[in-house]
C-alpha positions as CSV (number, residue, x, y, z in Angstrom):
1,X,17.1,-1.1,23.2
2,X,18.5,-3.8,21.0
3,X,19.0,-3.0,17.5
4,X,19.2,-5.9,15.1
5,X,21.9,-5.8,12.2
6,X,20.1,-5.0,9.2
7,X,17.3,-3.2,10.5
8,X,15.3,-0.4,9.2
9,X,14.7,2.2,11.8
10,X,12.8,5.4,12.1
11,X,14.6,8.5,13.6
12,X,11.9,11.2,15.0
13,X,12.7,14.9,15.6
14,X,13.9,14.4,19.0
15,X,16.6,11.9,19.0
16,X,18.3,14.1,15.8
17,X,18.3,17.1,18.2
18,X,19.3,15.2,21.1
19,X,22.4,13.8,19.2
20,X,23.4,17.0,17.0
21,X,22.9,19.3,20.5
22,X,25.0,16.4,22.8
23,X,21.8,16.2,25.2
24,X,23.3,15.2,28.1
25,X,20.3,13.2,29.4
26,X,20.4,11.0,26.1
27,X,23.7,11.4,25.0
28,X,24.6,7.8,25.7
29,X,21.5,5.9,23.9
30,X,21.5,8.2,20.8
31,X,25.1,7.8,20.4
32,X,24.9,4.4,20.5
33,X,22.1,4.3,17.9
34,X,23.7,6.7,15.6
35,X,27.5,4.6,15.9
36,X,25.2,1.5,14.7
37,X,23.8,3.7,11.5
38,X,27.3,4.8,10.7
39,X,28.8,1.8,11.2
40,X,26.5,0.4,8.3
41,X,24.3,-1.9,10.9
42,X,21.3,-0.4,10.5
43,X,19.6,1.9,8.2
44,X,17.5,4.9,9.6
45,X,14.9,7.1,7.9
46,X,13.3,10.2,8.4
47,X,10.8,12.2,7.1
48,X,11.0,15.9,5.5
49,X,8.5,17.0,8.8
50,X,11.6,16.1,11.2
51,X,14.0,18.3,8.6
52,X,11.7,21.6,8.7
53,X,11.3,20.8,12.7
54,X,15.1,20.5,13.4
55,X,15.5,23.6,11.5
56,X,12.9,25.7,12.7
57,X,14.4,27.0,16.0
58,X,18.1,27.9,14.9
59,X,16.7,29.7,11.9
60,X,14.2,31.4,14.5
61,X,17.6,32.3,16.4
62,X,19.6,33.3,13.7
63,X,21.6,30.2,14.3
64,X,22.9,29.7,10.4
65,X,26.1,27.7,11.6
66,X,23.9,25.1,13.5
67,X,21.3,25.2,10.5
68,X,24.4,24.2,8.6
69,X,25.3,21.3,11.0
70,X,21.9,20.0,10.5
71,X,22.0,20.1,6.8
72,X,25.2,18.3,6.7
73,X,23.6,15.7,9.1
74,X,20.9,15.4,7.1
75,X,22.7,15.0,3.5
76,X,25.7,13.7,4.5
77,X,25.2,11.0,6.6
78,X,26.0,7.3,6.0
79,X,22.9,5.2,6.4
80,X,20.6,7.6,6.6
81,X,17.3,8.5,4.3
82,X,15.5,11.5,4.3
83,X,11.9,10.8,2.9
84,X,9.5,13.5,0.8
85,X,5.6,13.1,1.4
86,X,4.2,11.3,-1.6
87,X,0.8,11.2,-2.2
88,X,0.9,7.5,-1.1
89,X,2.4,8.6,2.2
90,X,-0.2,11.6,2.4
91,X,-3.1,9.2,2.1
92,X,-1.7,6.5,4.8
93,X,-1.1,9.7,7.0
94,X,-5.0,10.8,6.8
95,X,-5.6,7.3,7.8
96,X,-3.6,7.1,10.5
97,X,-4.7,10.8,11.6
98,X,-8.3,9.3,11.2
99,X,-7.8,6.0,13.3
100,X,-5.3,7.4,16.0
101,X,-6.5,11.1,16.4
102,X,-2.7,12.0,15.9
103,X,-1.4,15.6,14.9
104,X,-0.8,15.9,11.3
105,X,3.2,15.9,11.8
106,X,2.9,12.8,13.9
107,X,0.3,11.0,11.5
108,X,3.2,11.8,8.8
109,X,5.5,10.6,10.6
110,X,4.3,7.1,11.5
111,X,3.1,7.4,7.9
112,X,6.5,7.5,6.7
113,X,7.3,4.7,9.1
114,X,5.0,2.0,7.8
115,X,5.5,3.0,4.2
116,X,9.1,2.6,4.3
117,X,8.8,-0.6,6.5
118,X,10.5,0.3,9.3
119,X,10.9,-2.0,12.2
120,X,11.2,0.3,14.8
121,X,10.1,3.9,15.9
122,X,12.5,6.0,17.4
123,X,11.3,8.8,19.9
124,X,10.5,10.8,22.9
125,X,6.9,11.1,22.1
126,X,5.3,8.8,25.0
127,X,1.9,9.6,23.3
128,X,3.0,7.7,20.2
129,X,3.2,4.5,21.8
130,X,-0.7,4.4,21.3
131,X,0.1,3.6,17.6
132,X,2.0,0.6,18.3
133,X,3.6,-0.1,21.8
134,X,5.8,-2.9,20.5
135,X,7.2,-0.9,17.7
136,X,7.5,2.6,18.9
137,X,10.8,3.0,21.5
138,X,10.5,6.2,23.8
139,X,14.4,7.3,24.7
140,X,12.9,8.1,28.4
141,X,11.5,4.7,28.8
142,X,13.1,2.4,31.6
143,X,14.8,-0.7,30.0
């Protein structure tokens, strides 16, 4: 995957988990992406949905140290923006959900992607490619 300088990308939940928890299968790809973000070459966006999703399992398992790692990542990473769900994003989510039949969290993710005018949506959810096969990048896809 080639990321152009000054691009804005949306990062879905799985790539963030892979990066923080150092998933061997995707380490090379996500490390490259986050290096470009921290280096100031590209800007990253994600939504409050991602924040909820990454914290759920550590809270359930009582892993407050992991919760704190995620909190630090989300609130202190350079070039990384956490977007709240506004009424405009909620309405766009409803339209995407009506048009494509996605579950609500996926529709919200895609709405934030569009609302923030991102160039690329980085995920590992193959079904999201039906939204826009040219702008949705699935980590597990062959290059």
